[in-house]
N, C-alpha and C positions, 0 to 999 in steps of 0.2 A: 391404592396409592398411585399418585400421578407419575407419569414418565416424563423425564426431563432430558434436555440436551445441553451440554456445556460446550461453549466455543472459546478457543484461545487464539489470540493474535499476538504472538511473542516477537518483539523487536529487540534492537540493540540497547535501547534506553527506555522502553515502555512495554507494558503487558496490558492488552485489552482483553476483557473476559465478559461473558454473558451466559445466562441460563434461560432456556426457552422451554415452555411447556409443549409437549407433543400433542397436537390437536388434529382432528380430521381435516380442518381447513388449512392447516399449515402450522409452522412453529409460532408460538406466541411469546414475545419477550416478557419475562417476569422481573429480571434484574440484570444490570450490567454496569461495568465500570472499567477503570484502568488504574494502573500504577505508572506514573510518569516520573521522569528524572532519575531512573535507576542508574546508580553509579555516581550521582552528584547530589541531588536533593529529592529523594523518593517521596511521592505524594500519592496517596490512595484516595480515590473517590468511587463510591458505589451509589447507583441510582436505581429506583424502581422502574418498571416498564413504562410508567407515566412521567418519568423525569424527576421525581421527588428524590432529594438527597437522603440516602439511608445511612451512610457512613462516610466520614471524611477524616483523614488523619495523616500526619507526617510520619514517615518511617526513617530509620537510620540507614546509612549505607550498609552497615553490617547485616541488617535484617533483609537486605535484598542483594547481597553479594553473590549468591548462587541462585540459578534458575529454580531449583527445588524449593528454596525458602521463599522466593518471590511468589511462586505459585501457591505456596502454603498460605501466605497472607491473603491472596485473592480468594482461595477456597474458604478460609476462615470467615472472611467478610460475607461471603454468600451464605454460609451455613447459619450465621447469626441473624440473617434477614429474610430467609425464604422458608416456606413450610417444608415438612418432610416429603421427600420425593425419591423416586428411583432413577438413578442416572443410567440412561440407556446407551448413550454414546458421547464421545468427545470429538468435536470437529476442530482441526488445527489448520491455521493458515501456514502453508509451506511456500516459501518464496520461489524455489527453483525445482521444477519437475523434470528438467532435462528433456531429451527427445522422446523418452519412454512414457511419460505420464501426461495425458491430455484430458483426463477426467478424474474426479475424486476417487480415491482408492482406500480400501481398508489396509491398515498398516500391520504387516507381519514382519518377521525377522528379515526376510529377503528385501522387502520394500525399505525397511529402515537402513539396511546396509547400503542400498542404492542412494538414499537421501544423504547419508554420510559421505559418500563418494562425490556428491555434487556440492558439498559444503564450500570448497574453495572458490566456487563461482559466485557465491553470495555470502561472504564471510561475516558481514554485519548482521545477517538475519538467520541463515540456515542453521548454524549451531544452536541458536536460541529456539528455533522451531523444533529441532530434534530433541533438545533438552526438555521442552514441554511435553513432547510425546513420551519420552522415557519416564518422566515424572508421573504422568497420568497412568502409564501402564503399571507402575508400582502402586500408586494410590487407588486406582480403580481397575484392578486386574481383569474383571469380568465385563467391563464396558468396551464397546466397539470403538476403536481409534480410527478416525477417518482423516486423511490428508487431503486438503483442497489447495490447488496449486495456482500461484499468481501467473505462471507462464501459460496456463491452459487456454485462456481467452484468446491468445494470439496464435493458436495453432491453425487458424484459417488463412494465414499469410501465404502469398505465392512464393515460389522458390526464389525469385529475384529479391523479394523483400526480406528473405531470411538469410541469404548467403553473403559471405565476404569474398572479395576477389583474391582468394588464396587457392593453392592447388586443391582440386576437388576432394582429395582424400581427407582433408581436414573437416570438410562438411560431413562426410560419412562418419567421422569420429565424434561428431557432436559439436564442432566449432562452428556455430551459426548464431544468428540473431534470434533470441527467444522472446524478448519483451517481458515486461513485469507489470505490477499493479493490476493484474487481471481481475482480481476479486473486486477491487474498487470500480473498475470499468463495468464489470457485470452489474454491480449495484446501481450505478448511474443509469445503465440501460433499462434495468427493471423499473426504476422510478419514472423514467421518461416514457416508457410504454403506457403508463397510466396517466401521466400528467401532460405529456407533449408527444403523442404518438407520431406526429408528422416528422419530428426531429429524428426519430429512430429509423425511419424509412429513407431518410435523405443522406446528405453528405455532412458529416459531423466530426469535429475535433474535440476531444476531451482532454483537459489538462489536469492531471493529478499533481498538484503543486504542494509540496510539503518538505519535511526534512529529507525525504526521498522524493524525487520529482521526475515525471515523465509525461509524455503526451501521446495520444493514440488517434490515428485516423480510422474512422468507422464509416462504412457505407452499407446501407441496407442491413444495419444491425451487426455487421461482421467486421472484426479488426482486419485492416489491410496494411497497416504500417504502424510502427512504434519508434519513439526516439531512443529507447533502451535496446541494447543488443545482447551480446554474449553474457555480460555480467550486469550488475546494477550500478555500473560506473558511467555508462555511456549517456550521451544526449545532453540534457539540461544540467546546469550546475545545481548543486543541492546544498543541504545544510553544511555538511563536511566533506562531500564528495565532489570531485572535479568536473564531472560531466565530460563532454567531448574533448578529446586530447589527441594531438598529433602523436602517433606512436614513436616518432623520432625523439620526442621528449623523454620517453622511457629509456631509449637507447642512450641518450645523453646522460641521464641520471646514473646509468650503469657504468658507462665508459669514462665519463669525466668527473662525476661526483663520487664514484666508488660505492654506490649504494647497492645493497643486496635486495632480494625480492621482498623480504619481510619489511625492510625500511621503506621501500617504494609503496608497498601495500598500505602501510600506515599513513604515508604522505597522501596518497590518492583517495583513500577511504575516510580518513579521520582528521586530516589537517588542512584540507582544501575547501573548495566551495565557498559559501558565504563566510564561513569562519576564517578561512585562509585569506580571502580578499579583504575582509574588514579588519582582521587582526583582533576581533572582538568576540564574535558569537556567530553561530550558525542559525540562530533563531531570528526570524524577521521582526518579531515583536521587540527584541532587544535593539536591533538595528534602527527601527523606526523611532524608538525612544531616544537613542543616542544622538542621532542627527549630525554625526561627524562627517567630514569629507569622505573618509574611507568607508563608513557605513553606507553613505549615499551611493558611492561608486559601486560597492558590492551589489546593492539592490538594482542599480542601473544595468549592471552586467547581467544579472538574473533576468530582468525584463527584456533586455536586448536579445539574449539567446532564446527566450521564450517566443518573442515575436518572430525571430528567424525560423524557428521550428514550426510555428503556425503556418507561415508562408510555404514551407517545404511540404507540410502535410496537406495543405490546401491544393498544391500542385499534384500531389499523389492522388487526391480525390477528384481532380478535375473541377475544382470549385469548392466553395464553402457555403453552407446554409445555416449551420448551427455551431456554436462554440460553448463549451461547458467548463466551468471552473469547479474543482473539488479538491479535497485534501486540506491540510491545516492552513496553508497560505491561501490557496484558492478560495476557501470558504470564508476565511476570517479577515483577510487584509484587503479592504476596499482600495487602499492606496496602491497596492501592487496590481490589482485588477485594472485600475485607472492607468497606471504606467504602461501596462501592456496594451490595452485597447486603444489608447489615444494615438498610437502609431500603427494601428490596423485599419485606419480610416479608408485606406486604398482598397481594402477588401470589402468595404461596406459595413464595418463594425462601428457602431456608435452607442455609447452608454447613456442611460438616463441617470443623472447624478444622484438624485435622492434614492432611487431604487438600488444603485450600486452601494451607496453608503450604508443602507440598511440591509444589504444582502438578501433582497427579495429573490424569489424563484426566477423571475425574468428581470434582467437588469438592463437590457437594451432599450433604446428609445424607439418610438413609433417609426422614425425615419431610417432606422438601421436595416440594411438589406440582410444582415446576418442576425439571427436570434441568439442572444447571449443569456445563459442560465447559470445560476449557482445551485449546485446540488450537494447536499450533505451525504457523503458516501457512508454506507453501512455494510462493511465487509462481514460483520458478525451475522447479520441476517442472511446474507448470501451463503455463508458457511452452514448455518443451521438448516437452510433449505436443501443444500446438497446432502447433509447428513441424513435428513429425513428421507430423502430419496434412496439412500443406501440401506435404511433400516429393514426394508423388506427382505434383505439377504440373510437376516438372522432373526430367530424367534426365541433365543435362549433367555432365561430369567436374568433381569438386570439387577445390578447392585444398588444398594441404597446410597443416596448422596449424603445422608447423615451417618457419620461414623460413631 
């Protein structure tokens, strides 16, 4: 019977999942998909390892109102479309690893308790990540549960890149810049090592632009700076998150608006960003279709802040040789890429229009001093590889994926 790995990438409004066959050359994707629109208009899509649609259906809000039921739909779709297999391990994307976790780790009760303690630092994601782990521990009690952390990629930062100008005791307590989207950045780097190795060894900025957005400065393959900090609120504006904000605004909301911490968290995490600026939606696709003044202003703000961060990260690197777009916006919105790059001409960034519109791998023109790429991030493959590297720690019999 074949050994398989299940990967879960649980977010606030989506669940990505995949199954990989364990092979000597590495994990082989056999099926993968996602449930989008959880809480609003749930939509399940399952594809084979070759991209063929195996299953697609609309779900009701009630069918995905709890993480366990959402996971149930994902597992059911997989069971209907994959051959009998032994589930060896489940790999989970976990957004926040805190100062203690810099590598993937097998989840036991102690680790799970620590992940719960970190949940307030990533309230849109960490509770869903934990719920996925808890559900899989029940459904697959004999499978190894492996947590793979978004913060781990940034553990190579210098002290000055990680610290805030607060009394040093707070740094020792864990109040520091962690950076996020590390599994996405790791995926980009793995792909570039094969397709554009010169970019990996140079000065590179990667923009993971999506509902959650951040940028990372990478030199010689190592993260040296990130726009995100202590939580997943900092840096770029996002779908519903504010991005960089003067902390004095929070003090004002407390003292003058009489808001409590729960109300402020809801404002900053769920009512701000593109959604708050446009008054319409946090989804760039909706804003591009709307064409209203407010929608255009929201997208202009997103582009402006992204341009500013590219400049700051280029200064951190001492120059810029390559720029990568990934994530839902970065990969799919040629208009947003154009908005951003047209004002980076001073850095030597020039796009080739046809290449940008069709989202080719290289979208920069021959005259561009900076190579510009579009890379489709694959966090699930990164998780599967991490899980495979952990499997040598255990040789026990694996449970069947078929119940």
